N, C-alpha and C positions, 0 to 999 in steps of 0.2 A: 163304661168303656174300659177295655183292657188292652195291653200291649201284647206282642208276640211272646214276651217272657212271662205272661200271665199276671203282671202287676196291674192293680187298679189305677186307672188314670183319672185325673180330675181337670176340669176347666177352671182356671184361675184368671180373673179379670184384674188388670192393673191399669191404673190411671196416674200413677206416680213413680216413686223411686224404684219399685220392683222392675221397671222397664230399663233401668240403667245397667249396663254391662258389669260395672264393678260391684254393684249390689248383688246381681245374679251370681257372679263368681264367688263372692264372699259368702252368700247365703246358701247356694245350691252346689257350688263347685263346678258349675258348667253354665254355658249360655243357653237360655231357653228359646225354643222355637214358638213363634206366635203369629197371630194375624190381627189386623185392626178390627175394632168393633166399637160398639157404644153400649152404655148401660142406661136404662130408662127409669125415670122417676127419682132422679137424684140431682143434687147440685154440688158444686165444689166449694169447699171452705178451706181453711188452713189451720194448722196446729204447730205450736212451738215445741220442738223436740228437746228434751232435757237429758235423754240417755246418751252419754258421750260416745259409746260404741256405735250406736245407730247414726249419730251425726258424723262420726269419722268415716263409716262405710259409705254413707250417701253423699257426704260433702255438703250437707244442707242442714241448717238448724230449724228451718220451717219446711214442713211437708204438707202436701195437699191432703185433704180429707173430704170424703163425701158424706152428705146428709140426705136421708130419705125425705122426699116431699110428697110422693104419691101422685104427682102431676106427670102424666105421660108426655107432656111437651118438654119436660126437662130431660136433658141427655148429657152424659159425660163421655167424651171420647177416651179410648185407651186401647189396650192390647189384651187378647185372650191367649193365655199360655196353657199348654198341656203339661201337667206335673204329676208326679207319683204321690202316693199317700205320705211317704217319708218327706218329700219336698214340701208338701202342704204343711206338715208339722214344722219344718224348718222356716217356712214363711211365717207361721204363727209365732215362732221364737223371735224372729226379726222385728215384727210389728210391736209397737209399744202398747201399753194397757189401754190407751185412749181409743184404740180401734177394736172392733169385733168383726169376726168373719161370718158372713151370711151368704145365702144363695139369692141371687137377684136376676131379673130378666135382662137378656141381651137384645139389642136392636135387631140382630140377625135371626133371632128366635132362640129358644132354649134358655138355659140358665147357667150361671157360673158362680163360683165362690168369689167374693169380693170383700175387702176390708172397708168398713164404714165407721162412722162416728158411733162409739159405744153409747147405747141407750142407758141413761142413768135413771133408776127408779128410786123412789123414796124408800128408806129403810123401813122394815116392818115396825109397827109400834109394839113395844114390849116393855115389861117391867123388869129391870135388871136385878132387882132385889126381890126374890120370891117371897120373903117374909114381910115386905112392905104392904101396907094397906092401900088398896086402890080406891080412890074417891071419885 
């Protein structure tokens, strides 16, 4: 999707603080235009935010976070915003490391970028000392 200025536009789904006017103004320098929608296959959890700047901007020390369940009966309501590539990068900078951005299915059809609980995988097994004997 592109605008008349030729910029690449992206769909960004928000279920939390990115819907707040003060967060949008601080993060993007403008208010975003959006429409209500839902995301399928996720549930809402919460996370304690320790980044002082994010807490100051949002006014909240606890933010919602969503976790994939794969269950199509699970739905999270929110808003779909249209953002530029640069604004998507600005949203990435706003979100703390506990979130990751993925594309997910919308209730209305199609897909949008959304910030979900970061998947943590086990670190690879490796020998830190290449001269050590492996037993």
